[in-house]
C-alpha positions in Angstrom: -3.6 8.9 -19.2 -6.7 8.4 -16.9 -4.9 5.7 -15.0 -2.0 7.9 -14.3 -4.3 10.6 -13.0 -6.1 8.2 -10.8 -2.8 6.8 -9.5 -1.6 10.4 -8.7 -4.8 11.2 -6.8 -4.6 7.9 -4.8 -1.0 8.3 -4.0 -1.6 11.9 -2.9 -4.4 10.7 -0.6 -2.2 7.9 0.8 0.6 10.4 1.5 -1.9 12.7 3.2 -3.1 9.8 5.4 0.5 9.1 6.4 1.1 12.7 7.4 -2.1 12.5 9.4 -0.9 9.4 11.1 2.3 11.2 12.1 0.1 14.0 13.6 -1.7 11.5 15.9 1.4 11.6 18.2 1.3 15.4 18.4 -1.1 18.0 19.8 -2.4 18.7 16.3 -4.0 15.3 15.9 -4.9 13.5 12.7 -7.6 15.7 11.1 -5.9 19.0 10.5 -2.7 17.6 8.9 -4.8 15.3 6.8 -7.0 18.1 5.5 -4.1 20.5 5.0 -2.2 17.8 3.1 -5.1 17.2 0.8 -5.7 20.9 0.2 -2.1 22.0 -0.3 0.6 19.2 -0.5 1.7 16.5 1.9 5.0 18.4 2.3 3.1 21.4 3.8 1.2 19.0 6.1 4.4 17.4 7.2 6.0 20.7 8.1 3.0 21.7 10.1 3.1 18.3 12.0 6.8 18.7 12.7 6.2 22.2 14.1 3.5 21.1 16.5 4.4 19.9 20.0 4.7 16.2 20.9 2.2 14.6 23.3 3.5 13.2 26.5 4.8 9.6 26.4 2.2 6.9 26.2 -0.6 9.2 25.0 -1.8 9.5 21.5 -5.0 10.9 19.9 -7.4 8.6 18.1 -8.6 9.0 14.6 -12.2 9.6 15.5 -14.7 9.4 12.8 -12.2 10.5 10.1 -10.5 7.1 10.4 -13.6 5.2 9.4 -14.4 7.7 6.6 -10.8 7.5 5.3 -10.9 3.7 5.3 -14.2 3.6 3.4 -13.1 6.1 0.8 -9.7 4.4 0.4 -11.4 1.0 -0.1 -13.9 2.5 -2.6 -11.1 4.2 -4.6 -9.1 0.9 -4.6 -12.2 -0.9 -6.0 -12.7 1.7 -8.7 -9.0 1.6 -9.7 -9.0 -2.2 -9.9 -12.1 -2.2 -12.0 -10.7 0.3 -14.4 -7.4 -1.6 -14.5 -9.2 -4.9 -15.3 -11.4 -3.2 -17.9 -8.4 -1.6 -19.6 -6.6 -5.0 -19.6 -9.6 -6.6 -21.2 -9.7 -4.0 -23.9 -6.0 -4.5 -24.7 -6.5 -8.3 -24.8 -9.4 -7.9 -27.3 -7.1 -6.0 -29.7 
C-alpha cells in the first residue's frame, strides 16, 4: 500500500515536471505550470500552458534554480523508493 502511494506521488511529480517543460517554450515559463500542476493536477497545468502564448522561434526560457532543485528532489525520491523496494523484497524473501 505504501509503495503504491509513493509511486502515485512520484508519477504526479514527474507529470508536473513534464508540464513545466512544455511551459518553457511559452511566455509562462517552467515555474508556474510546475507549481500549479503540483497543487492542482497536471491537467490543470497543461490547460494553463496551452492557453499561454508561444515564445518567438529560437527562444526558450531556462529552468533557473527550479531545475536544479527539481533534479535533486527527484534523485532523492528515486533513492528512497529504491531503498524501500529493496527492503520490501528482502522481507518477502525472508518469509
